[in-house]
C-alpha positions as a Python dict, from the first residue, in 0.01 Angstrom:
ca = {
    (1, 'M'): (0, 0, 0),
    (2, 'V'): (169, -99, -300),
    (3, 'F'): (511, 93, -434),
    (4, 'T'): (706, 53, -769),
    (5, 'L'): (1066, -43, -681),
    (6, 'A'): (1186, 307, -753),
    (7, 'Q'): (919, 485, -520),
    (8, 'W'): (986, 204, -243),
    (9, 'N'): (1374, 291, -276),
    (10, 'S'): (1289, 648, -276),
    (11, 'L'): (1085, 627, 40),
    (12, 'Q'): (1327, 427, 240),
    (13, 'Q'): (1605, 691, 170),
    (14, 'G'): (1377, 952, 325),
    (15, 'D'): (1320, 1119, -6),
    (16, 'Y'): (950, 1187, 62),
    (17, 'S'): (691, 1077, 303),
    (18, 'V'): (331, 978, 235),
    (19, 'S'): (183, 969, 566),
    (20, 'A'): (250, 1117, 919),
    (21, 'G'): (388, 805, 1054),
    (22, 'G'): (622, 738, 774),
    (23, 'I'): (690, 396, 890),
    (24, 'Y'): (617, 79, 663),
    (25, 'S'): (661, -297, 692),
    (26, 'E'): (752, -465, 354),
    (27, 'L'): (516, -764, 337),
    (28, 'G'): (660, -868, 11),
    (29, 'S'): (765, -782, -335),
    (30, 'N'): (815, -903, -697),
    (31, 'A'): (996, -777, -1000),
    (32, 'K'): (801, -447, -1043),
    (33, 'Y'): (645, -375, -698),
    (34, 'V'): (679, -371, -316),
    (35, 'F'): (380, -444, -103),
    (36, 'A'): (369, -276, 229),
    (37, 'L'): (182, -218, 530),
    (38, 'Y'): (149, 117, 705),
    (39, 'S'): (286, 80, 1062),
    (40, 'R'): (-21, 225, 1223),
    (41, 'Y'): (-285, 27, 1035),
    (42, 'N'): (-417, -85, 1366),
    (43, 'V'): (-431, 214, 1572),
    (44, 'A'): (-807, 249, 1528),
    (45, 'V'): (-1028, -39, 1645),
    (46, 'L'): (-1255, -113, 1360),
    (47, 'P'): (-1460, -393, 1262),
    (48, 'G'): (-1234, -653, 1107),
    (49, 'M'): (-937, -559, 1265),
    (50, 'E'): (-910, -913, 1432),
    (51, 'E'): (-941, -1075, 1118),
    (52, 'V'): (-679, -857, 976),
    (53, 'K'): (-440, -962, 1231),
    (54, 'T'): (-527, -1310, 1188),
    (55, 'I'): (-464, -1323, 805),
    (56, 'L'): (-138, -1113, 844),
    (57, 'E'): (3, -1361, 1107),
    (58, 'G'): (-36, -1647, 857),
    (59, 'N'): (212, -1466, 597),
    (60, 'P'): (-39, -1477, 332),
    (61, 'L'): (165, -1287, 59),
    (62, 'H'): (355, -1517, -161),
    (63, 'T'): (576, -1353, -446),
    (64, 'P'): (786, -1539, -671),
}
């Protein structure tokens, strides 16, 4: 998911929720945005899940 910095800060303070799980891992950020992963992204076993797991283990997101 992509959040503005203000949205991310508000989410972290519990001002609102965007899902029932409500827990997000920050993958990275830049001067404008925070890139996050929903904590339950891998609950359902779907085609491509192993590829997602492998990609995330390699820390693919590089921000300045």
